[in-house]
Structure formats: C-alpha cells, structure tokens
C-alpha positions as CSV (number, residue, x, y, z in Angstrom):
1,M,6.6,-5.7,-0.4
2,K,9.5,-6.1,-2.8
3,Q,13.0,-5.7,-1.2
4,S,11.5,-6.6,2.1
5,I,11.9,-9.8,4.2
6,R,9.4,-11.3,6.6
7,V,10.7,-11.4,10.1
8,C,7.7,-12.4,12.2
9,R,3.9,-12.9,12.4
10,V,1.8,-11.0,15.1
11,F,-1.9,-11.5,15.5
12,D,-2.0,-13.3,12.1
13,I,-0.3,-10.2,10.6
14,D,3.0,-10.7,8.6
15,V,5.6,-8.2,9.6
16,Y,8.2,-7.3,7.0
17,V,11.5,-5.2,7.2
18,H,12.5,-3.3,4.2
19,F,16.2,-3.1,3.4
20,S,16.2,0.7,3.9
21,L,15.5,0.2,7.6
22,L,19.2,-0.9,8.1
23,F,20.4,2.5,7.0
24,I,18.2,4.5,9.4
25,L,19.1,2.0,12.3
26,L,22.7,2.6,11.9
27,F,22.1,6.3,11.6
28,L,20.0,6.3,14.7
29,V,22.6,4.2,16.6
30,Y,25.4,6.7,15.6
31,V,23.3,9.7,16.6
32,L,22.4,8.2,20.0
33,Y,26.1,7.2,20.5
34,V,27.4,10.7,20.0
35,S,24.6,12.8,21.6
36,P,24.7,14.0,25.1
37,P,21.9,13.1,27.6
38,P,19.0,13.2,27.7
39,F,18.9,12.5,23.9
40,G,21.9,10.3,23.8
41,F,24.4,8.1,25.6
42,S,27.7,10.0,25.3
43,N,27.9,10.1,29.0
44,V,28.0,6.3,29.2
45,E,31.4,4.5,29.1
46,G,32.6,1.3,27.3
47,V,30.4,-1.3,25.6
48,E,27.3,-0.1,27.5
49,R,27.2,3.1,25.4
50,V,27.0,0.9,22.3
51,L,24.4,-1.4,23.8
52,F,22.2,1.4,25.0
53,S,22.3,3.0,21.5
54,V,21.4,-0.2,19.7
55,A,18.7,-1.1,22.1
56,T,17.1,2.3,21.9
57,A,17.2,2.3,18.1
58,I,15.6,-1.2,17.9
59,L,13.0,-0.4,20.7
60,L,12.0,2.7,18.7
61,F,11.1,0.5,15.7
62,V,9.3,-1.9,18.0
63,S,7.2,1.1,19.1
64,I,6.5,1.8,15.5
65,L,5.5,-1.8,14.9
66,L,3.0,-1.4,17.9
67,H,1.7,1.8,16.4
68,E,0.9,0.1,13.1
69,L,-0.6,-2.9,15.0
70,G,-2.9,-0.4,16.7
71,H,-4.2,0.7,13.2
72,S,-4.4,-3.0,11.9
73,L,-6.2,-4.5,14.9
74,V,-9.0,-1.7,14.8
75,A,-9.2,-2.2,10.9
76,M,-9.6,-6.0,11.2
77,R,-12.3,-5.4,13.9
78,F,-14.2,-3.5,11.2
79,G,-13.7,-6.2,8.7
80,A,-10.7,-5.0,6.7
81,K,-7.9,-7.2,5.6
82,V,-4.4,-6.6,6.6
83,R,-1.8,-7.9,4.2
84,G,1.1,-7.1,6.4
85,I,3.1,-4.4,8.2
86,V,6.3,-3.1,6.6
87,L,9.0,-1.3,8.6
88,F,11.2,1.0,6.5
89,I,13.3,4.2,6.6
90,F,10.3,6.6,7.2
91,G,8.9,4.3,9.9
92,G,6.2,1.8,9.2
93,V,3.1,1.2,7.2
94,A,0.1,-1.2,7.6
95,L,-1.0,-2.6,4.3
96,I,-4.7,-2.6,4.7
97,E,-7.3,-3.5,2.1
98,G,-10.9,-2.3,2.5
99,I,-10.3,0.6,4.7
100,P,-13.6,1.5,6.1
101,K,-15.1,4.6,4.5
102,E,-17.7,5.4,7.3
103,P,-16.4,8.5,9.1
104,K,-16.6,7.0,12.6
105,K,-14.8,3.9,11.7
106,E,-12.0,5.6,9.8
107,F,-11.6,8.0,12.7
108,L,-11.3,5.0,15.2
109,M,-8.8,3.2,13.0
110,A,-6.6,6.4,12.2
111,I,-6.6,7.5,15.9
112,A,-5.6,4.0,17.2
113,G,-2.0,4.5,16.1
114,P,-1.3,7.8,17.9
115,L,-3.1,6.6,21.0
116,T,-0.9,3.6,21.0
117,S,2.2,5.7,20.8
118,L,0.9,7.9,23.6
119,A,0.3,4.8,25.8
120,I,3.8,3.6,25.2
121,A,5.2,7.1,26.0
122,L,3.3,7.1,29.3
123,I,4.4,3.7,30.3
124,C,8.1,4.6,29.5
125,F,7.7,7.8,31.3
126,L,6.7,5.9,34.4
127,I,9.8,3.7,34.2
128,K,13.0,5.1,35.5
129,G,16.1,5.4,33.4
130,Q,17.5,7.4,30.7
131,L,16.7,4.8,27.9
132,F,13.0,4.8,28.9
133,F,12.9,8.6,29.2
134,L,14.3,8.8,25.6
135,L,11.7,6.2,24.4
136,A,9.0,8.1,26.0
137,Y,10.0,11.3,24.3
138,L,10.4,9.6,20.9
139,N,6.9,7.9,21.1
140,L,5.5,11.3,22.1
141,V,7.1,12.8,19.0
142,L,5.8,9.9,17.0
143,A,2.3,10.4,18.1
144,L,2.2,14.1,17.6
145,F,4.0,14.0,14.2
146,N,1.4,11.5,13.0
147,L,-1.4,13.8,14.0
148,I,-0.3,16.4,11.4
149,P,-3.4,16.7,9.2
150,A,-1.7,15.5,6.0
151,F,-1.7,12.2,4.1
152,P,-0.2,9.6,4.5
153,M,-0.1,10.5,8.2
154,D,-2.9,9.5,10.6
155,G,-3.9,13.1,11.0
156,G,-4.8,13.3,7.3
157,R,-7.3,10.4,7.8
158,I,-8.7,11.8,10.9
159,L,-9.2,15.1,9.1
160,R,-10.9,13.3,6.2
161,S,-13.2,11.4,8.7
162,L,-14.3,14.7,10.3
163,L,-14.8,16.4,7.0
164,A,-16.7,13.3,5.5
165,R,-19.5,13.9,7.9
166,K,-20.5,17.0,6.1
167,M,-19.1,16.8,2.5
168,G,-18.8,13.1,1.6
169,F,-15.8,10.8,1.4
170,V,-14.4,11.9,-2.1
171,K,-14.7,15.7,-1.5
172,A,-13.4,15.3,2.0
173,T,-10.3,13.4,0.5
174,R,-9.7,16.1,-2.0
175,V,-9.8,18.8,0.7
176,S,-7.6,16.8,3.1
177,A,-5.0,16.2,0.4
178,E,-4.8,19.9,-0.5
179,V,-4.3,20.7,3.2
180,G,-1.5,18.1,3.3
181,K,0.3,19.4,0.2
182,F,0.1,23.0,1.5
183,L,1.7,21.8,4.8
184,A,4.3,19.9,2.8
185,I,5.3,23.0,1.0
186,L,5.7,24.9,4.3
187,M,7.7,22.2,5.7
188,A,10.0,22.1,2.7
189,I,10.5,25.9,2.8
190,F,11.3,25.6,6.6
191,G,13.6,22.7,5.8
192,I,15.7,24.9,3.5
193,F,16.8,26.8,6.5
194,V,16.9,24.1,9.1
195,S,17.6,20.5,7.7
196,W,17.5,18.7,4.4
197,W,15.8,15.8,6.3
198,L,12.7,18.1,6.6
199,I,12.7,18.5,2.8
200,L,12.8,14.8,2.4
201,I,9.9,14.3,4.7
202,A,7.9,17.1,3.1
203,L,8.3,15.4,-0.4
204,F,7.1,12.1,1.2
205,I,4.0,13.8,2.6
206,Y,3.3,15.7,-0.6
207,I,3.6,12.5,-2.8
208,G,1.5,10.7,-0.3
209,A,-1.3,13.3,-0.3
210,S,-1.3,13.4,-4.1
211,E,-1.6,9.6,-4.4
212,E,-4.3,9.3,-1.9
213,E,-6.3,12.0,-3.8
214,K,-5.7,10.2,-7.1
215,L,-6.6,6.8,-5.7
216,V,-9.8,7.9,-4.2
217,T,-10.8,9.9,-7.3
218,M,-10.2,6.9,-9.4
219,E,-12.2,4.7,-7.0
220,G,-15.1,7.2,-7.0
221,L,-15.2,7.2,-10.8
222,L,-14.8,3.4,-11.4
223,K,-17.0,2.1,-8.6
224,R,-20.1,2.8,-10.7
225,F,-18.8,0.2,-13.3
226,K,-18.6,-3.6,-13.0
227,V,-16.2,-5.7,-15.0
228,R,-19.2,-6.9,-17.0
229,D,-19.5,-3.3,-18.4
230,I,-15.8,-3.2,-19.5
231,M,-14.7,-6.7,-20.4
232,T,-14.2,-8.1,-23.9
233,P,-16.7,-11.0,-24.2
234,N,-15.8,-14.3,-25.8
235,P,-12.1,-13.7,-25.8
236,L,-9.5,-15.5,-27.9
237,H,-8.4,-18.6,-26.1
238,V,-6.5,-21.8,-26.6
239,T,-7.1,-25.5,-25.6
240,P,-4.7,-27.7,-23.6
241,E,-4.0,-29.5,-26.9
242,T,-2.8,-26.4,-28.8
243,K,0.8,-26.5,-29.8
244,V,3.3,-23.9,-28.5
245,R,4.1,-22.9,-32.2
246,D,0.3,-22.0,-32.7
247,V,0.3,-19.9,-29.5
248,I,3.3,-18.0,-30.8
249,A,1.6,-17.5,-34.1
250,M,-1.4,-16.1,-32.2
251,M,0.9,-13.7,-30.2
252,L,2.5,-12.4,-33.4
253,K,-0.9,-12.0,-35.1
254,H,-3.0,-10.4,-32.3
255,K,-0.2,-8.7,-30.2
256,H,-1.5,-10.3,-26.9
257,L,1.1,-11.8,-24.7
258,G,-1.2,-14.2,-22.9
259,Y,-4.2,-16.5,-23.6
260,P,-6.7,-18.2,-21.3
261,V,-6.6,-22.1,-21.8
262,V,-10.2,-23.6,-22.0
263,K,-11.4,-27.1,-22.0
264,D,-15.0,-27.8,-22.6
265,G,-15.8,-24.1,-21.8
266,V,-14.1,-24.3,-18.4
267,L,-10.9,-22.3,-17.7
268,V,-8.1,-24.6,-16.7
269,G,-5.1,-22.3,-17.0
270,I,-3.3,-19.6,-18.7
271,V,-0.3,-19.5,-21.2
272,T,2.0,-16.5,-21.5
273,L,5.0,-15.5,-23.6
274,K,7.0,-16.4,-20.5
275,D,5.7,-19.9,-20.5
276,V,6.3,-20.6,-24.3
277,I,9.5,-18.6,-25.0
278,N,11.9,-21.5,-24.1
279,A,9.4,-24.4,-24.8
280,D,9.7,-26.8,-27.7
281,E,7.4,-25.5,-30.5
282,G,5.8,-29.0,-30.8
283,E,5.0,-29.2,-27.1
284,R,1.3,-29.0,-26.1
285,V,0.1,-26.1,-24.0
286,E,-1.0,-28.2,-21.1
287,R,2.6,-29.0,-20.4
288,V,3.8,-25.4,-20.2
289,M,0.7,-23.4,-19.0
290,S,0.2,-21.9,-15.5
291,R,-2.7,-23.6,-13.7
292,E,-2.8,-21.0,-11.0
293,V,-4.9,-18.2,-12.6
294,V,-6.0,-15.0,-10.9
295,T,-9.7,-14.4,-12.1
296,V,-12.5,-12.0,-11.5
297,N,-16.2,-12.5,-12.0
298,P,-18.5,-10.2,-14.0
299,E,-19.8,-8.4,-10.9
300,T,-16.5,-7.5,-9.5
301,D,-16.0,-3.7,-9.3
302,A,-13.8,-2.1,-12.1
303,F,-11.7,-0.5,-9.4
304,E,-11.2,-3.9,-7.6
305,A,-10.1,-5.5,-10.9
306,L,-7.5,-2.7,-11.4
307,R,-6.2,-3.1,-7.9
308,I,-5.7,-6.8,-8.4
309,M,-3.9,-6.2,-11.5
310,S,-1.6,-3.6,-9.9
311,E,-0.9,-5.7,-6.9
312,R,-0.1,-8.8,-8.9
313,G,1.8,-7.1,-11.7
314,I,-0.4,-8.6,-14.4
315,G,-2.0,-6.8,-17.4
316,R,-5.2,-8.7,-17.8
317,L,-7.7,-10.9,-16.0
318,P,-9.9,-13.7,-17.2
319,V,-13.6,-13.1,-16.3
320,V,-15.2,-16.4,-15.0
321,E,-18.8,-17.1,-14.1
322,D,-19.6,-20.5,-12.6
323,G,-16.2,-21.8,-13.7
324,R,-16.7,-20.9,-17.3
325,L,-14.7,-18.2,-19.2
326,V,-17.1,-15.4,-20.2
327,G,-14.7,-12.5,-21.0
328,I,-11.3,-10.9,-20.3
329,V,-10.5,-7.5,-18.9
330,S,-7.2,-5.7,-19.3
331,R,-5.5,-2.8,-17.6
332,S,-5.6,-0.7,-20.7
333,D,-9.5,-1.3,-21.0
334,I,-9.9,0.2,-17.4
335,V,-7.4,3.0,-18.0
336,R,-9.2,4.0,-21.2
337,V,-12.6,4.1,-19.4
338,L,-11.0,6.1,-16.6
339,E,-9.6,8.7,-19.0
340,I,-13.0,9.2,-20.6
341,L,-14.6,9.6,-17.2
342,E,-12.1,12.1,-16.0
343,A,-12.6,14.0,-19.3
344,L,-16.4,14.1,-18.7
345,E,-15.8,15.2,-15.0
346,E,-13.6,18.1,-16.2
347,R,-16.2,19.1,-18.7
348,R,-18.9,19.0,-16.2
349,G,-16.7,21.0,-13.8
350,G,-16.1,23.6,-16.3
351,V,-19.7,24.2,-17.2
C-alpha cells in the first residue's frame, strides 16, 4: 500500500486512496463537464455544472468502494482476512488474505461485487435526475465489465470457481488465466483502432492473469513443504552483549546482512546492517537491535513464509519454536526449492 493514504475505516476495513486516483478523478470531472447529456453536464449552467461533475466522479468511486466491500464482507464471512481496500486509477482492489479455494465460496465472494454494483445501478435508476441516471449507467458498466472472464476481474474468479468443480483449483486457474490473456490480446487489437485506453486496460488484464497463474502455481508447488523442510538449522546468531564491531566482522565474513539476537536460547531481537551502520563500534547489540521480529514456526507453509517476506520486504525469517530459535529461512532458500520443483514439473510434463 505504498504511495497510498488511509482515508477511513469501514466495517473494520481500512480504506486507502492511491495518488493515481487524483489523475483519474480530474480526468472524469473534465469529461463529465464537457460531455452532453445523458453522459455529461454540458447543458448545465454556472457553478452547478462543476458541482455535478465533481459529485458524479466522487460518487462513482464511492460505488467502487461499495463493490469492493461486497467482496470483502463475504470473504470475511468465510474466514479470510481483509488487509484493506485501495482505490486507484483502474478502480479498486480488496487486499484479501486466505481467499477461499472451495469453488462455492470463491463463487459467492467473486459474484458479490458485481451484484453490489447491479443493486446500486437499480437504486440509482429508480431515483429521478440526470446525475443518478448516469450513476446507474456507470454501475451497470462496472458490473458487466467485472464479469469479463479474465483475471484480475471478478469474472476470472467466477470462471475458475466453475471450472474447479471439474478439474481442481490449480488447473482451473491455468485455464482461466489463458482465457484472460486471450481476451486481453483481443482487447488490445481492438484498442488499436478505437482507443489507447483499451490497450492500457488490456495490458492490465494480461499482467493480472499472468500473475495469478504464477502465484497459484507457486502455491501449488510449495504447499507440500513446511519451513522445517527448507530452513537452515542452528543458524549463526549473536547475543545482546556482542559488540557492533563483531557484528560487522561477521557480516564481512559470512555475507549475511542480519543476525538473530539470542539470549539463553530465546530469540530477543534481530540486528541488521541498517542498525549497525551508524552505531559506535564499541556499542553492545542490545542497544541498537530491533526487538520487533517477524518470525515463523517450523510448521508454517513454505508459501506462507515467502508471502510474509514479500509483504514485509525482508529477506529472511527466524524460525522459532516455543520461543527458542531453531533455524532461519531465507527468500533465496525458498526460490531455489521452487526452481527445482518447477524443473521437475517441466520434466514430468515432457515425458
């Protein structure tokens, strides 16, 4: 959620606005201002023309927020964790952890967004006035666009949930991703003759489909392994009394940029290059170390460990069992295992 600011909290879900939203809002206001009815307010005079244009643009993104809340509330009902909702140039995205893989649950979660948009469209249609007619139209377009069977749109997840009933989650993801990429190529070709905006959306869809396929493939390969299977046991560590100069010497010798800090076998912190680079060389580690340490246990899935490292922007995780340091696992450890597994999969596929 970098380059985003938190603007509110709804149903215990933080809502963020990405800086790119400002550009699309200004663009929408301009389009609404200069366009004739029923898709603009060029027929309105004076300051009301500006107010209607601004209000419609803002209410559109409120509608997108409600769309994402539809997904989020259903996901939370099924036990998933929602880290937040981000509104940005392409609309909005709900940051959901633990998306349900059961076909029925994924279907209900995916369809909740378009159904929310359709409900908003119906309500706005029943209210008189050009502004509400336009909001009804835009929400109808939002619902139908998201039903395109391509990741990262809701239609891609709906298609996967239907296919997964017959062929399993991983294979269903691959098929859905290929469908999405094919549709993205068609959209890009169409966009060459119609609008560069379609080409941009097509690129967004193609990348989204590719990333979803890659992510699920990685998860399918790594979920059979636990951190215990990959970690380095009995890792190098320091004590709170270790001097900064000794930590620097260890970094130069072993080429690791961070070390767990252990006292009587218990993990009490971690010291990194960032901590020691400006510290007095005679200072003790306990004065400069970080006491807030992200850890995993030996039974954590390897994929979950990789997700934590990617999310937190860290390269390695101490492995702790009953408060005691038992190992360390790095991003490179997991990536190497993944490369081996992918090579084995390709070999089997070629036999």
